[in-house]
N, C-alpha and C positions, 0 to 999 in steps of 0.2 A: 156340699154345697153346700151343707150347714151349716160343719164346722168353721168353714169361710168366715161364712152368714158375722157367726158368734167370735171369735177371731177380728175381724175390722172392725166389731162396733166401739172402741175410741177412737177410729179415723176418721169413722159417719156422722160420731154425734163433731167435732172437728170440721166435718164439710158445714154442715148443718147451724154450725156458730158464723158458720165464718161470711154464710151467707147474710142469716142475718144482720149480722153487721154488716158490711156490705150495707143491707134497708136500711138502714138504721144509720149511718155515714152519713149515705146516699138523703135520703128526707129531712138530715137536719143546715143539710147547705152542704158539707161538704166539701171542700172538691179530689174530683176523682183520681191524680195525684197524688192527696194527699194522704185518699180514705186507701188508694191503692197497696203504700206505704207499710198500710195497719196489716189492710182485707187479704189478702192476693190471694184470689183459689190456689191459683193452678201455681204456684209460687211452694205453697201449702201440699199442694199435691204431687213436687217432686219432692217433698221432706217423709213426705209421709210414704211414695211411693219408693224408698230407694233403705229406709228404715224397712218397712213393716216387709220390706223381699228380705229385708236382713231378717227378721227378726225368727218371717215361717219357719227355714229355712233351722232356727237356733231352740226357735221353743215349738214349732209345732210338726216340725222332722218334715218337712213339705215339700216335695219336690221341687224342683223349676217351674214345670209348666203349675205346680201348684200357690208358689211365691209367683207367680205371672196373675195367675187366676183372681187371687188375693185384692192383687193390687189394680191390676183393669174392674172386674169393681168400688173399690173406691176412687178412680177417680169418674164411671163412667156414673155415677149414683152425684161428683159434683157439674161435671158438664152437664146429664142431661137436668137435675137446680137451674143454671149458666141456661139455658137453650132455656126450660120453660118463666124462664120470669124476662127471656126479654119477647118472645114472644109473648105472654102478660102487658112488658111494660111497652108493644109496641100497643095492642090492640084493647090497651088502657085506657091511649095514647097518655101518658103517665112519666115522665123523664126521670133516667131511674141509672144507674151505672152501666148496665145491664144491654141498654140501647145507647150509650154515648159512644160516638164517634169513634174519639180510641180506645175502649173493647176491641172496638169492630178493625183497625185499622183501618182505620179510613180518614177522612181532611173535614169531610160535611159529613151532616146526617143522611142514611142509608130510604132506600128504602122496607118494608117490610121482609119479602123477597127475600133481596141480596142480602138483606139485616139475618135469617135465618137461612139461609144457603151457607152464611161465612160460620155462624155458629154450628150444624151441623156439619165441617168440610172441619171447625177446632174440633169437635168432636170428635169425628175417627183421627185426626191425629195427635190426639193428646190420650187417645189408649191406646196406639202406635209409641208413642214417647212417654210414657208413665209404664207400657211394658217392657220393652227394653227398661225403663229407669226398676224396675222389679225381677228384672234377672242381673242387674252391676248388683244393687243389693241382696241380692238371692247368695253374689259370687263374692258378698263380705261379709254375711252371714256366721262363718266360723270367728266376728273377730264383738258381733253383735252377744248377749247375755246369754245362757242357758236356762232348764231352771235350773234351779233350787237342787234335786234331789243329782240331778246331774252335775255341777258346780263344785261337791262336799265332793263327789266321782270323779275327778278334774286334778281337786286338793292332793285331799287320799293319795294320789300313782302314784 
């Protein structure tokens, strides 16, 4: 597990950066749609799942389950940040992108319990989807760059 946490430092940094970016854009009064085009955490998760699923195979020689585990850790951290920000937004009585009805797939503001239920469902669904994308990434692993030493060996062969 320690190896996988070291492997996903960059994606975790990006997840936190996008999280802070969403908070900052919300505080600046940017519209939800405009901010979502710049800092969509779910779209980021999709890209990271495919790329790090592939890199897990090509660089770290992870099995398919190893790549899926690394991707699930990325998605889990992202979803926990979203869940916690939603809870904080409701408990603090602050309007943020995390309790915006559009973000909760609703047309009008949801009560706290319904919002947290929606976020819990999103956490589970996004982890499942992330695992599938991690497996697809793993299948694409031979297309990803390998380590420098291995690349030299391929060129010589």
